[in-house]
Biotite code that builds the C-alpha atoms (Angstrom):
import biotite.structure as struc

atoms = struc.array([
    struc.Atom([25.243, -23.813, 61.967], chain_id="A", res_id=1, res_name="MET", atom_name="CA", element="C"),
    struc.Atom([28.877, -23.155, 61.025], chain_id="A", res_id=2, res_name="ASN", atom_name="CA", element="C"),
    struc.Atom([30.576, -21.100, 63.709], chain_id="A", res_id=3, res_name="THR", atom_name="CA", element="C"),
    struc.Atom([33.972, -20.986, 62.012], chain_id="A", res_id=4, res_name="ASN", atom_name="CA", element="C"),
    struc.Atom([34.960, -17.283, 62.080], chain_id="A", res_id=5, res_name="PRO", atom_name="CA", element="C"),
    struc.Atom([36.907, -17.639, 58.827], chain_id="A", res_id=6, res_name="PHE", atom_name="CA", element="C"),
    struc.Atom([33.776, -18.879, 57.071], chain_id="A", res_id=7, res_name="THR", atom_name="CA", element="C"),
    struc.Atom([31.839, -15.882, 58.337], chain_id="A", res_id=8, res_name="GLN", atom_name="CA", element="C"),
    struc.Atom([34.576, -13.438, 57.279], chain_id="A", res_id=9, res_name="ILE", atom_name="CA", element="C"),
    struc.Atom([34.873, -15.077, 53.838], chain_id="A", res_id=10, res_name="ALA", atom_name="CA", element="C"),
    struc.Atom([31.319, -14.067, 52.898], chain_id="A", res_id=11, res_name="THR", atom_name="CA", element="C"),
    struc.Atom([32.389, -10.429, 52.516], chain_id="A", res_id=12, res_name="GLN", atom_name="CA", element="C"),
    struc.Atom([33.092, -8.811, 49.152], chain_id="A", res_id=13, res_name="ASP", atom_name="CA", element="C"),
    struc.Atom([36.639, -8.095, 48.039], chain_id="A", res_id=14, res_name="GLY", atom_name="CA", element="C"),
    struc.Atom([39.624, -9.764, 46.447], chain_id="A", res_id=15, res_name="VAL", atom_name="CA", element="C"),
    struc.Atom([41.144, -10.659, 49.802], chain_id="A", res_id=16, res_name="GLN", atom_name="CA", element="C"),
    struc.Atom([38.000, -12.563, 50.776], chain_id="A", res_id=17, res_name="TYR", atom_name="CA", element="C"),
    struc.Atom([38.145, -14.509, 47.511], chain_id="A", res_id=18, res_name="ALA", atom_name="CA", element="C"),
    struc.Atom([41.581, -15.751, 48.629], chain_id="A", res_id=19, res_name="TRP", atom_name="CA", element="C"),
    struc.Atom([40.063, -16.782, 51.951], chain_id="A", res_id=20, res_name="LEU", atom_name="CA", element="C"),
    struc.Atom([37.121, -18.559, 50.292], chain_id="A", res_id=21, res_name="ARG", atom_name="CA", element="C"),
    struc.Atom([39.486, -20.446, 47.987], chain_id="A", res_id=22, res_name="GLN", atom_name="CA", element="C"),
    struc.Atom([41.628, -21.389, 50.976], chain_id="A", res_id=23, res_name="SER", atom_name="CA", element="C"),
    struc.Atom([38.626, -22.721, 52.870], chain_id="A", res_id=24, res_name="LEU", atom_name="CA", element="C"),
    struc.Atom([37.495, -24.704, 49.801], chain_id="A", res_id=25, res_name="ASN", atom_name="CA", element="C"),
    struc.Atom([40.939, -26.299, 49.442], chain_id="A", res_id=26, res_name="ASP", atom_name="CA", element="C"),
    struc.Atom([41.018, -27.119, 53.159], chain_id="A", res_id=27, res_name="PHE", atom_name="CA", element="C"),
    struc.Atom([37.586, -28.765, 52.922], chain_id="A", res_id=28, res_name="GLU", atom_name="CA", element="C"),
    struc.Atom([38.777, -30.803, 49.932], chain_id="A", res_id=29, res_name="MET", atom_name="CA", element="C"),
    struc.Atom([41.891, -31.853, 51.881], chain_id="A", res_id=30, res_name="ALA", atom_name="CA", element="C"),
    struc.Atom([39.698, -33.094, 54.740], chain_id="A", res_id=31, res_name="LYS", atom_name="CA", element="C"),
    struc.Atom([37.491, -35.073, 52.347], chain_id="A", res_id=32, res_name="ILE", atom_name="CA", element="C"),
    struc.Atom([40.499, -36.666, 50.660], chain_id="A", res_id=33, res_name="LEU", atom_name="CA", element="C"),
    struc.Atom([42.088, -37.452, 54.033], chain_id="A", res_id=34, res_name="LEU", atom_name="CA", element="C"),
    struc.Atom([39.065, -39.491, 55.104], chain_id="A", res_id=35, res_name="THR", atom_name="CA", element="C"),
    struc.Atom([39.345, -41.402, 51.804], chain_id="A", res_id=36, res_name="ALA", atom_name="CA", element="C"),
    struc.Atom([43.061, -42.106, 52.406], chain_id="A", res_id=37, res_name="ASN", atom_name="CA", element="C"),
    struc.Atom([44.000, -40.163, 49.263], chain_id="A", res_id=38, res_name="LYS", atom_name="CA", element="C"),
    struc.Atom([47.334, -38.886, 50.545], chain_id="A", res_id=39, res_name="TRP", atom_name="CA", element="C"),
    struc.Atom([48.653, -37.108, 47.446], chain_id="A", res_id=40, res_name="ASP", atom_name="CA", element="C"),
    struc.Atom([45.442, -35.152, 47.010], chain_id="A", res_id=41, res_name="GLY", atom_name="CA", element="C"),
    struc.Atom([45.279, -34.403, 50.727], chain_id="A", res_id=42, res_name="THR", atom_name="CA", element="C"),
    struc.Atom([48.790, -32.966, 50.734], chain_id="A", res_id=43, res_name="CYS", atom_name="CA", element="C"),
    struc.Atom([48.184, -30.963, 47.567], chain_id="A", res_id=44, res_name="TYR", atom_name="CA", element="C"),
    struc.Atom([44.977, -29.331, 48.786], chain_id="A", res_id=45, res_name="HIS", atom_name="CA", element="C"),
    struc.Atom([46.379, -28.716, 52.279], chain_id="A", res_id=46, res_name="ALA", atom_name="CA", element="C"),
    struc.Atom([49.378, -26.940, 50.729], chain_id="A", res_id=47, res_name="GLN", atom_name="CA", element="C"),
    struc.Atom([47.094, -24.916, 48.458], chain_id="A", res_id=48, res_name="GLN", atom_name="CA", element="C"),
    struc.Atom([44.871, -23.959, 51.410], chain_id="A", res_id=49, res_name="ALA", atom_name="CA", element="C"),
    struc.Atom([47.848, -22.662, 53.367], chain_id="A", res_id=50, res_name="LEU", atom_name="CA", element="C"),
    struc.Atom([49.317, -20.769, 50.427], chain_id="A", res_id=51, res_name="GLU", atom_name="CA", element="C"),
    struc.Atom([45.990, -19.041, 49.695], chain_id="A", res_id=52, res_name="LYS", atom_name="CA", element="C"),
    struc.Atom([45.536, -18.206, 53.378], chain_id="A", res_id=53, res_name="LEU", atom_name="CA", element="C"),
    struc.Atom([48.999, -16.627, 53.348], chain_id="A", res_id=54, res_name="LEU", atom_name="CA", element="C"),
    struc.Atom([47.919, -14.519, 50.343], chain_id="A", res_id=55, res_name="LYS", atom_name="CA", element="C"),
    struc.Atom([44.753, -13.422, 52.172], chain_id="A", res_id=56, res_name="PHE", atom_name="CA", element="C"),
    struc.Atom([46.639, -11.825, 55.079], chain_id="A", res_id=57, res_name="VAL", atom_name="CA", element="C"),
    struc.Atom([48.583, -9.122, 53.158], chain_id="A", res_id=58, res_name="PRO", atom_name="CA", element="C"),
    struc.Atom([45.587, -8.452, 50.904], chain_id="A", res_id=59, res_name="CYS", atom_name="CA", element="C"),
    struc.Atom([43.449, -7.871, 53.976], chain_id="A", res_id=60, res_name="ASP", atom_name="CA", element="C"),
    struc.Atom([46.076, -5.402, 55.213], chain_id="A", res_id=61, res_name="ALA", atom_name="CA", element="C"),
    struc.Atom([45.839, -3.481, 51.912], chain_id="A", res_id=62, res_name="GLY", atom_name="CA", element="C"),
    struc.Atom([48.989, -4.898, 50.319], chain_id="A", res_id=63, res_name="GLN", atom_name="CA", element="C"),
    struc.Atom([48.712, -5.970, 46.676], chain_id="A", res_id=64, res_name="ALA", atom_name="CA", element="C"),
    struc.Atom([49.278, -9.673, 46.175], chain_id="A", res_id=65, res_name="GLN", atom_name="CA", element="C"),
    struc.Atom([49.943, -11.139, 42.723], chain_id="A", res_id=66, res_name="PRO", atom_name="CA", element="C"),
    struc.Atom([47.722, -14.079, 41.792], chain_id="A", res_id=67, res_name="ALA", atom_name="CA", element="C"),
    struc.Atom([50.750, -16.170, 40.928], chain_id="A", res_id=68, res_name="THR", atom_name="CA", element="C"),
    struc.Atom([53.945, -15.788, 42.883], chain_id="A", res_id=69, res_name="SER", atom_name="CA", element="C"),
    struc.Atom([56.516, -18.025, 44.522], chain_id="A", res_id=70, res_name="PRO", atom_name="CA", element="C"),
    struc.Atom([55.834, -18.815, 48.159], chain_id="A", res_id=71, res_name="LEU", atom_name="CA", element="C"),
    struc.Atom([59.064, -17.010, 49.087], chain_id="A", res_id=72, res_name="SER", atom_name="CA", element="C"),
    struc.Atom([57.661, -13.783, 47.595], chain_id="A", res_id=73, res_name="GLN", atom_name="CA", element="C"),
    struc.Atom([54.414, -14.226, 49.527], chain_id="A", res_id=74, res_name="THR", atom_name="CA", element="C"),
    struc.Atom([56.415, -14.684, 52.727], chain_id="A", res_id=75, res_name="LEU", atom_name="CA", element="C"),
    struc.Atom([58.447, -11.525, 51.977], chain_id="A", res_id=76, res_name="ASP", atom_name="CA", element="C"),
    struc.Atom([55.204, -9.567, 51.555], chain_id="A", res_id=77, res_name="ILE", atom_name="CA", element="C"),
    struc.Atom([53.885, -10.993, 54.830], chain_id="A", res_id=78, res_name="LEU", atom_name="CA", element="C"),
    struc.Atom([57.102, -9.963, 56.572], chain_id="A", res_id=79, res_name="ARG", atom_name="CA", element="C"),
    struc.Atom([56.704, -6.394, 55.257], chain_id="A", res_id=80, res_name="GLU", atom_name="CA", element="C"),
    struc.Atom([53.103, -6.210, 56.464], chain_id="A", res_id=81, res_name="VAL", atom_name="CA", element="C"),
    struc.Atom([54.001, -7.284, 59.994], chain_id="A", res_id=82, res_name="TYR", atom_name="CA", element="C"),
    struc.Atom([57.113, -5.091, 60.214], chain_id="A", res_id=83, res_name="GLU", atom_name="CA", element="C"),
    struc.Atom([55.013, -2.000, 59.443], chain_id="A", res_id=84, res_name="HIS", atom_name="CA", element="C"),
    struc.Atom([52.340, -2.652, 62.054], chain_id="A", res_id=85, res_name="GLN", atom_name="CA", element="C"),
])
């Protein structure tokens, strides 16, 4: 039984949860590659997991998030979300 709260949340419908599911998939791939000593792939998927998780947060708060955007833009959107809470 998986008790990870992110996994449970990710089963919901909605664009924001798709970001979370993709993030969890990338994180799982990073863990698999890490155990195989595949460092480049581990770093790539870990970075992708974090970036997609950062896109999930503003989407979950109702803020539109473009599918492709520089990380700096994602961080600006995150800053806006937390400043208005």
